[in-house]
MARZAMAR-676659 format. One record per residue (C-alpha): residue in one letter; x, y, z; chain; residue number from 1. Coordinates in nm, 2 decimals, m for minus. Each point is the difference from the previous one (the first is absolute). Example, Ala and Ser with C-alpha at 12.3 -4.5 7.8 and 13.67 -1.06 7.14 Angstrom:
2
<r resn="A" c1="1.23" c2="m0.45" c3="0.78" chain="A" resi="1"/>
<r resn="S" c1="0.14" c2="0.34" c3="m0.07" chain="A" resi="2"/>
END
This chain:
227
<r resn="M" c1="9.88" c2="9.18" c3="8.60" chain="A" resi="1"/>
<r resn="Q" c1="0.31" c2="0.03" c3="0.22" chain="A" resi="2"/>
<r resn="D" c1="0.07" c2="0.35" c3="0.13" chain="A" resi="3"/>
<r resn="P" c1="0.32" c2="0.11" c3="m0.16" chain="A" resi="4"/>
<r resn="F" c1="0.09" c2="0.21" c3="0.30" chain="A" resi="5"/>
<r resn="A" c1="m0.07" c2="m0.27" c3="0.26" chain="A" resi="6"/>
<r resn="L" c1="0.29" c2="m0.01" c3="0.24" chain="A" resi="7"/>
<r resn="D" c1="0.19" c2="m0.30" c3="0.12" chain="A" resi="8"/>
<r resn="G" c1="0.35" c2="m0.08" c3="0.13" chain="A" resi="9"/>
<r resn="P" c1="0.21" c2="m0.21" c3="0.24" chain="A" resi="10"/>
<r resn="R" c1="m0.15" c2="m0.11" c3="0.32" chain="A" resi="11"/>
<r resn="Q" c1="0.12" c2="m0.14" c3="0.34" chain="A" resi="12"/>
<r resn="P" c1="m0.27" c2="m0.19" c3="0.19" chain="A" resi="13"/>
<r resn="A" c1="m0.04" c2="0.04" c3="0.38" chain="A" resi="14"/>
<r resn="R" c1="0.25" c2="m0.22" c3="0.18" chain="A" resi="15"/>
<r resn="S" c1="m0.26" c2="m0.13" c3="0.24" chain="A" resi="16"/>
<r resn="G" c1="m0.23" c2="m0.11" c3="m0.29" chain="A" resi="17"/>
<r resn="K" c1="m0.28" c2="0.22" c3="0.14" chain="A" resi="18"/>
<r resn="T" c1="m0.01" c2="0.34" c3="m0.16" chain="A" resi="19"/>
<r resn="K" c1="m0.13" c2="0.26" c3="0.25" chain="A" resi="20"/>
<r resn="S" c1="0.16" c2="0.30" c3="m0.16" chain="A" resi="21"/>
<r resn="L" c1="0.14" c2="0.11" c3="m0.34" chain="A" resi="22"/>
<r resn="V" c1="0.28" c2="0.23" c3="m0.11" chain="A" resi="23"/>
<r resn="I" c1="m0.02" c2="0.14" c3="m0.36" chain="A" resi="24"/>
<r resn="L" c1="0.35" c2="0.12" c3="m0.12" chain="A" resi="25"/>
<r resn="L" c1="0.01" c2="0.26" c3="m0.28" chain="A" resi="26"/>
<r resn="H" c1="0.32" c2="0.04" c3="m0.19" chain="A" resi="27"/>
<r resn="G" c1="0.16" c2="0.30" c3="m0.16" chain="A" resi="28"/>
<r resn="L" c1="0.05" c2="0.11" c3="m0.36" chain="A" resi="29"/>
<r resn="G" c1="0.17" c2="m0.25" c3="m0.23" chain="A" resi="30"/>
<r resn="S" c1="m0.01" c2="m0.28" c3="0.25" chain="A" resi="31"/>
<r resn="D" c1="m0.24" c2="m0.29" c3="0.05" chain="A" resi="32"/>
<r resn="G" c1="m0.16" c2="m0.20" c3="0.28" chain="A" resi="33"/>
<r resn="N" c1="0.31" c2="m0.21" c3="0.04" chain="A" resi="34"/>
<r resn="D" c1="0.17" c2="0.30" c3="0.15" chain="A" resi="35"/>
<r resn="L" c1="m0.21" c2="0.08" c3="0.30" chain="A" resi="36"/>
<r resn="I" c1="m0.11" c2="m0.36" c3="0.07" chain="A" resi="37"/>
<r resn="G" c1="0.36" c2="m0.02" c3="0.13" chain="A" resi="38"/>
<r resn="L" c1="m0.12" c2="0.18" c3="0.31" chain="A" resi="39"/>
<r resn="A" c1="m0.23" c2="m0.28" c3="0.09" chain="A" resi="40"/>
<r resn="P" c1="0.26" c2="m0.24" c3="0.14" chain="A" resi="41"/>
<r resn="Y" c1="0.13" c2="0.28" c3="0.22" chain="A" resi="42"/>
<r resn="W" c1="m0.34" c2="0.07" c3="0.16" chain="A" resi="43"/>
<r resn="A" c1="m0.17" c2="m0.34" c3="m0.02" chain="A" resi="44"/>
<r resn="P" c1="0.17" c2="m0.16" c3="0.30" chain="A" resi="45"/>
<r resn="Q" c1="m0.16" c2="0.27" c3="0.22" chain="A" resi="46"/>
<r resn="L" c1="m0.33" c2="m0.02" c3="m0.18" chain="A" resi="47"/>
<r resn="P" c1="m0.07" c2="m0.38" c3="m0.04" chain="A" resi="48"/>
<r resn="D" c1="m0.37" c2="0.06" c3="m0.08" chain="A" resi="49"/>
<r resn="T" c1="0.06" c2="0.25" c3="m0.27" chain="A" resi="50"/>
<r resn="A" c1="0.00" c2="m0.06" c3="m0.37" chain="A" resi="51"/>
<r resn="F" c1="0.20" c2="0.22" c3="m0.24" chain="A" resi="52"/>
<r resn="V" c1="m0.07" c2="0.09" c3="m0.37" chain="A" resi="53"/>
<r resn="S" c1="0.20" c2="0.23" c3="m0.22" chain="A" resi="54"/>
<r resn="P" c1="m0.18" c2="0.07" c3="m0.33" chain="A" resi="55"/>
<r resn="N" c1="0.16" c2="0.13" c3="m0.32" chain="A" resi="56"/>
<r resn="A" c1="m0.11" c2="0.35" c3="m0.08" chain="A" resi="57"/>
<r resn="P" c1="m0.25" c2="0.01" c3="m0.28" chain="A" resi="58"/>
<r resn="F" c1="0.20" c2="0.17" c3="m0.28" chain="A" resi="59"/>
<r resn="P" c1="0.34" c2="m0.08" c3="m0.16" chain="A" resi="60"/>
<r resn="C" c1="0.27" c2="0.25" c3="0.09" chain="A" resi="61"/>
<r resn="D" c1="0.03" c2="0.26" c3="m0.28" chain="A" resi="62"/>
<r resn="M" c1="0.35" c2="0.10" c3="0.12" chain="A" resi="63"/>
<r resn="A" c1="0.17" c2="m0.34" c3="m0.01" chain="A" resi="64"/>
<r resn="P" c1="m0.01" c2="m0.32" c3="m0.20" chain="A" resi="65"/>
<r resn="Y" c1="m0.13" c2="m0.19" c3="0.30" chain="A" resi="66"/>
<r resn="G" c1="m0.21" c2="0.03" c3="0.31" chain="A" resi="67"/>
<r resn="Y" c1="m0.33" c2="0.17" c3="0.07" chain="A" resi="68"/>
<r resn="Q" c1="m0.14" c2="0.33" c3="0.11" chain="A" resi="69"/>
<r resn="W" c1="m0.30" c2="0.13" c3="0.18" chain="A" resi="70"/>
<r resn="F" c1="0.01" c2="0.32" c3="m0.21" chain="A" resi="71"/>
<r resn="S" c1="0.23" c2="0.17" c3="m0.25" chain="A" resi="72"/>
<r resn="L" c1="0.27" c2="0.25" c3="0.10" chain="A" resi="73"/>
<r resn="L" c1="0.08" c2="0.11" c3="m0.35" chain="A" resi="74"/>
<r resn="D" c1="m0.19" c2="0.31" c3="0.08" chain="A" resi="75"/>
<r resn="R" c1="0.07" c2="0.09" c3="0.37" chain="A" resi="76"/>
<r resn="S" c1="m0.23" c2="0.30" c3="0.02" chain="A" resi="77"/>
<r resn="P" c1="m0.22" c2="m0.02" c3="0.31" chain="A" resi="78"/>
<r resn="A" c1="m0.32" c2="m0.02" c3="m0.21" chain="A" resi="79"/>
<r resn="R" c1="0.12" c2="m0.30" c3="m0.20" chain="A" resi="80"/>
<r resn="I" c1="0.13" c2="m0.18" c3="0.30" chain="A" resi="81"/>
<r resn="L" c1="m0.33" c2="0.05" c3="0.18" chain="A" resi="82"/>
<r resn="A" c1="m0.19" c2="m0.12" c3="m0.31" chain="A" resi="83"/>
<r resn="G" c1="0.22" c2="m0.31" c3="m0.01" chain="A" resi="84"/>
<r resn="V" c1="m0.06" c2="m0.08" c3="0.36" chain="A" resi="85"/>
<r resn="Q" c1="m0.37" c2="0.05" c3="m0.04" chain="A" resi="86"/>
<r resn="A" c1="m0.01" c2="m0.23" c3="m0.30" chain="A" resi="87"/>
<r resn="A" c1="0.18" c2="m0.28" c3="0.19" chain="A" resi="88"/>
<r resn="A" c1="m0.20" c2="0.04" c3="0.32" chain="A" resi="89"/>
<r resn="P" c1="m0.31" c2="m0.20" c3="m0.11" chain="A" resi="90"/>
<r resn="I" c1="0.22" c2="m0.28" c3="m0.12" chain="A" resi="91"/>
<r resn="L" c1="0.17" c2="m0.02" c3="0.34" chain="A" resi="92"/>
<r resn="D" c1="m0.33" c2="0.03" c3="0.18" chain="A" resi="93"/>
<r resn="S" c1="m0.14" c2="m0.29" c3="m0.19" chain="A" resi="94"/>
<r resn="F" c1="0.31" c2="m0.21" c3="0.08" chain="A" resi="95"/>
<r resn="I" c1="m0.04" c2="0.08" c3="0.37" chain="A" resi="96"/>
<r resn="D" c1="m0.37" c2="m0.10" c3="m0.01" chain="A" resi="97"/>
<r resn="Q" c1="0.09" c2="m0.32" c3="m0.17" chain="A" resi="98"/>
<r resn="E" c1="0.28" c2="m0.09" c3="0.24" chain="A" resi="99"/>
<r resn="L" c1="m0.22" c2="0.07" c3="0.31" chain="A" resi="100"/>
<r resn="A" c1="m0.27" c2="m0.22" c3="m0.14" chain="A" resi="101"/>
<r resn="R" c1="0.25" c2="m0.27" c3="m0.09" chain="A" resi="102"/>
<r resn="H" c1="0.10" c2="m0.03" c3="0.37" chain="A" resi="103"/>
<r resn="G" c1="m0.33" c2="0.09" c3="0.16" chain="A" resi="104"/>
<r resn="L" c1="0.14" c2="0.31" c3="0.17" chain="A" resi="105"/>
<r resn="D" c1="m0.10" c2="0.36" c3="0.03" chain="A" resi="106"/>
<r resn="E" c1="0.21" c2="0.32" c3="0.00" chain="A" resi="107"/>
<r resn="S" c1="0.07" c2="m0.03" c3="0.37" chain="A" resi="108"/>
<r resn="H" c1="0.23" c2="m0.29" c3="m0.08" chain="A" resi="109"/>
<r resn="L" c1="0.17" c2="0.16" c3="m0.30" chain="A" resi="110"/>
<r resn="A" c1="0.32" c2="0.20" c3="m0.03" chain="A" resi="111"/>
<r resn="L" c1="0.13" c2="0.18" c3="m0.31" chain="A" resi="112"/>
<r resn="V" c1="0.38" c2="0.03" c3="m0.03" chain="A" resi="113"/>
<r resn="G" c1="0.13" c2="0.21" c3="m0.29" chain="A" resi="114"/>
<r resn="F" c1="0.34" c2="0.10" c3="m0.13" chain="A" resi="115"/>
<r resn="S" c1="0.05" c2="0.31" c3="m0.21" chain="A" resi="116"/>
<r resn="Q" c1="m0.29" c2="0.00" c3="m0.25" chain="A" resi="117"/>
<r resn="G" c1="m0.16" c2="m0.28" c3="0.20" chain="A" resi="118"/>
<r resn="C" c1="0.01" c2="0.23" c3="0.30" chain="A" resi="119"/>
<r resn="M" c1="m0.17" c2="0.28" c3="m0.20" chain="A" resi="120"/>
<r resn="M" c1="m0.27" c2="m0.25" c3="m0.10" chain="A" resi="121"/>
<r resn="S" c1="m0.05" c2="m0.12" c3="0.36" chain="A" resi="122"/>
<r resn="L" c1="m0.03" c2="0.36" c3="0.13" chain="A" resi="123"/>
<r resn="Y" c1="m0.25" c2="0.09" c3="m0.27" chain="A" resi="124"/>
<r resn="V" c1="m0.22" c2="m0.31" c3="0.02" chain="A" resi="125"/>
<r resn="A" c1="m0.01" c2="m0.09" c3="0.37" chain="A" resi="126"/>
<r resn="P" c1="m0.17" c2="0.32" c3="0.13" chain="A" resi="127"/>
<r resn="R" c1="m0.25" c2="m0.01" c3="m0.28" chain="A" resi="128"/>
<r resn="R" c1="m0.13" c2="m0.34" c3="0.09" chain="A" resi="129"/>
<r resn="A" c1="m0.32" c2="m0.01" c3="0.21" chain="A" resi="130"/>
<r resn="K" c1="0.15" c2="m0.20" c3="0.28" chain="A" resi="131"/>
<r resn="P" c1="0.35" c2="0.06" c3="0.14" chain="A" resi="132"/>
<r resn="V" c1="0.27" c2="m0.25" c3="m0.06" chain="A" resi="133"/>
<r resn="A" c1="0.20" c2="m0.11" c3="0.31" chain="A" resi="134"/>
<r resn="Q" c1="0.32" c2="0.16" c3="m0.10" chain="A" resi="135"/>
<r resn="V" c1="0.18" c2="0.18" c3="m0.29" chain="A" resi="136"/>
<r resn="L" c1="0.38" c2="m0.02" c3="m0.02" chain="A" resi="137"/>
<r resn="G" c1="0.14" c2="0.25" c3="m0.26" chain="A" resi="138"/>
<r resn="Y" c1="0.37" c2="m0.03" c3="m0.09" chain="A" resi="139"/>
<r resn="S" c1="0.18" c2="0.27" c3="m0.21" chain="A" resi="140"/>
<r resn="G" c1="m0.31" c2="0.15" c3="m0.16" chain="A" resi="141"/>
<r resn="R" c1="m0.23" c2="0.30" c3="0.03" chain="A" resi="142"/>
<r resn="L" c1="m0.36" c2="0.11" c3="0.03" chain="A" resi="143"/>
<r resn="I" c1="m0.16" c2="0.06" c3="m0.34" chain="A" resi="144"/>
<r resn="G" c1="m0.31" c2="0.22" c3="m0.01" chain="A" resi="145"/>
<r resn="G" c1="0.04" c2="0.11" c3="0.36" chain="A" resi="146"/>
<r resn="D" c1="m0.20" c2="0.32" c3="m0.06" chain="A" resi="147"/>
<r resn="L" c1="m0.30" c2="m0.22" c3="m0.08" chain="A" resi="148"/>
<r resn="L" c1="0.03" c2="m0.24" c3="0.29" chain="A" resi="149"/>
<r resn="K" c1="m0.18" c2="0.20" c3="0.26" chain="A" resi="150"/>
<r resn="T" c1="m0.32" c2="m0.02" c3="m0.21" chain="A" resi="151"/>
<r resn="D" c1="0.07" c2="m0.34" c3="m0.16" chain="A" resi="152"/>
<r resn="A" c1="0.09" c2="m0.20" c3="0.31" chain="A" resi="153"/>
<r resn="R" c1="m0.26" c2="m0.25" c3="0.11" chain="A" resi="154"/>
<r resn="S" c1="0.21" c2="m0.18" c3="0.26" chain="A" resi="155"/>
<r resn="K" c1="0.30" c2="0.08" c3="0.21" chain="A" resi="156"/>
<r resn="P" c1="0.25" c2="m0.29" c3="0.02" chain="A" resi="157"/>
<r resn="P" c1="0.32" c2="0.03" c3="0.20" chain="A" resi="158"/>
<r resn="V" c1="0.30" c2="0.08" c3="m0.21" chain="A" resi="159"/>
<r resn="L" c1="0.37" c2="m0.04" c3="0.05" chain="A" resi="160"/>
<r resn="L" c1="0.22" c2="0.18" c3="m0.26" chain="A" resi="161"/>
<r resn="V" c1="0.37" c2="m0.10" c3="m0.02" chain="A" resi="162"/>
<r resn="H" c1="0.24" c2="0.20" c3="m0.22" chain="A" resi="163"/>
<r resn="G" c1="0.38" c2="0.01" c3="m0.04" chain="A" resi="164"/>
<r resn="T" c1="0.17" c2="0.34" c3="0.03" chain="A" resi="165"/>
<r resn="A" c1="0.22" c2="m0.08" c3="m0.30" chain="A" resi="166"/>
<r resn="D" c1="m0.28" c2="m0.11" c3="m0.23" chain="A" resi="167"/>
<r resn="Q" c1="0.10" c2="0.10" c3="m0.36" chain="A" resi="168"/>
<r resn="V" c1="m0.33" c2="m0.10" c3="m0.16" chain="A" resi="169"/>
<r resn="V" c1="m0.28" c2="0.13" c3="0.22" chain="A" resi="170"/>
<r resn="P" c1="0.14" c2="0.30" c3="0.19" chain="A" resi="171"/>
<r resn="F" c1="0.02" c2="m0.03" c3="0.38" chain="A" resi="172"/>
<r resn="D" c1="m0.21" c2="0.32" c3="0.05" chain="A" resi="173"/>
<r resn="S" c1="m0.29" c2="m0.20" c3="m0.14" chain="A" resi="174"/>
<r resn="L" c1="m0.02" c2="m0.16" c3="0.35" chain="A" resi="175"/>
<r resn="A" c1="m0.10" c2="0.33" c3="0.18" chain="A" resi="176"/>
<r resn="A" c1="m0.23" c2="0.10" c3="m0.28" chain="A" resi="177"/>
<r resn="S" c1="m0.18" c2="m0.34" c3="0.01" chain="A" resi="178"/>
<r resn="E" c1="m0.02" c2="0.01" c3="0.37" chain="A" resi="179"/>
<r resn="A" c1="m0.16" c2="0.35" c3="m0.01" chain="A" resi="180"/>
<r resn="G" c1="m0.25" c2="m0.10" c3="m0.26" chain="A" resi="181"/>
<r resn="L" c1="m0.11" c2="m0.31" c3="0.19" chain="A" resi="182"/>
<r resn="K" c1="m0.03" c2="0.19" c3="0.33" chain="A" resi="183"/>
<r resn="A" c1="m0.21" c2="0.27" c3="m0.17" chain="A" resi="184"/>
<r resn="A" c1="m0.25" c2="m0.27" c3="m0.10" chain="A" resi="185"/>
<r resn="G" c1="0.00" c2="m0.14" c3="0.36" chain="A" resi="186"/>
<r resn="I" c1="0.18" c2="m0.31" c3="m0.09" chain="A" resi="187"/>
<r resn="P" c1="0.23" c2="m0.13" c3="0.28" chain="A" resi="188"/>
<r resn="V" c1="0.36" c2="m0.01" c3="m0.13" chain="A" resi="189"/>
<r resn="E" c1="0.34" c2="m0.08" c3="0.14" chain="A" resi="190"/>
<r resn="T" c1="0.33" c2="0.06" c3="m0.18" chain="A" resi="191"/>
<r resn="L" c1="0.35" c2="m0.15" c3="0.01" chain="A" resi="192"/>
<r resn="A" c1="0.30" c2="0.17" c3="m0.17" chain="A" resi="193"/>
<r resn="C" c1="0.28" c2="m0.24" c3="m0.08" chain="A" resi="194"/>
<r resn="T" c1="0.33" c2="0.19" c3="0.00" chain="A" resi="195"/>
<r resn="G" c1="0.22" c2="m0.05" c3="m0.31" chain="A" resi="196"/>
<r resn="L" c1="m0.24" c2="m0.25" c3="m0.15" chain="A" resi="197"/>
<r resn="P" c1="m0.06" c2="0.03" c3="m0.38" chain="A" resi="198"/>
<r resn="H" c1="m0.31" c2="m0.12" c3="m0.19" chain="A" resi="199"/>
<r resn="S" c1="m0.04" c2="m0.33" c3="0.18" chain="A" resi="200"/>
<r resn="I" c1="m0.12" c2="m0.17" c3="0.32" chain="A" resi="201"/>
<r resn="D" c1="0.24" c2="m0.07" c3="0.28" chain="A" resi="202"/>
<r resn="E" c1="0.00" c2="m0.22" c3="0.31" chain="A" resi="203"/>
<r resn="R" c1="m0.13" c2="0.28" c3="0.22" chain="A" resi="204"/>
<r resn="G" c1="m0.29" c2="0.06" c3="m0.23" chain="A" resi="205"/>
<r resn="L" c1="m0.08" c2="m0.37" c3="m0.01" chain="A" resi="206"/>
<r resn="R" c1="0.01" c2="m0.02" c3="0.38" chain="A" resi="207"/>
<r resn="E" c1="m0.23" c2="0.29" c3="0.04" chain="A" resi="208"/>
<r resn="G" c1="m0.24" c2="m0.14" c3="m0.26" chain="A" resi="209"/>
<r resn="A" c1="m0.01" c2="m0.33" c3="0.18" chain="A" resi="210"/>
<r resn="K" c1="m0.10" c2="0.17" c3="0.32" chain="A" resi="211"/>
<r resn="R" c1="m0.29" c2="0.18" c3="m0.17" chain="A" resi="212"/>
<r resn="L" c1="m0.12" c2="m0.31" c3="m0.17" chain="A" resi="213"/>
<r resn="I" c1="0.01" c2="m0.20" c3="0.32" chain="A" resi="214"/>
<r resn="G" c1="m0.19" c2="0.28" c3="0.18" chain="A" resi="215"/>
<r resn="A" c1="m0.25" c2="0.01" c3="m0.28" chain="A" resi="216"/>
<r resn="F" c1="m0.07" c2="m0.37" c3="0.00" chain="A" resi="217"/>
<r resn="R" c1="m0.05" c2="m0.04" c3="0.37" chain="A" resi="218"/>
<r resn="H" c1="m0.21" c2="m0.31" c3="m0.05" chain="A" resi="219"/>
<r resn="D" c1="0.33" c2="m0.19" c3="m0.06" chain="A" resi="220"/>
<r resn="S" c1="0.05" c2="m0.06" c3="0.37" chain="A" resi="221"/>
<r resn="A" c1="0.32" c2="m0.20" c3="m0.06" chain="A" resi="222"/>
<r resn="N" c1="0.18" c2="0.30" c3="m0.14" chain="A" resi="223"/>
<r resn="E" c1="0.28" c2="0.16" c3="0.19" chain="A" resi="224"/>
<r resn="I" c1="0.17" c2="0.32" c3="m0.10" chain="A" resi="225"/>
<r resn="K" c1="0.37" c2="m0.07" c3="m0.07" chain="A" resi="226"/>
<r resn="A" c1="0.22" c2="0.30" c3="0.05" chain="A" resi="227"/>
END
């Protein structure tokens, strides 16, 4: 029987035809995989051996007549949000395992990139995996269950958090709180504050993300950082 929560979404194969690394892109509330797969054409020229996949979140959005969600925000209490993230985490973990197996890769050749809810999922799942992924890029999100991370963390992947100072959806002060929670668990984290940016990703955030991905996938010897 097919798993009703099995994830899938749009893909962009490695330009070189030889997949040596993988980026999994996780969208935000009420969106779908077609949203973040739009980042692939921006990064792909600098990552010719990297494949991209952007799965639809497992649940229909309960706040809009379209799109998907990783968890519900009808009840925004911390306990309910944590429960929602914890329920979605095994589904995402299973997808990660599936995609690594599909390409014959391990976590050292994987990056998770999340926006908003997708960022929250990335920050929850990545440190709880047994092996560290090569990079986590978190845009306009926040750390959920930070008080549990010190005891829950099984690996310490490098993290870059990017957040706009004018974010009207996930408050900008989430950046400092997330940074503190990750550092308390011993997870290496860098942050980038984008002045005047609302709940979105700008050119500067994309450039900094590209640098981290190129650094993470050092085996792609043809890559050059483009300023």
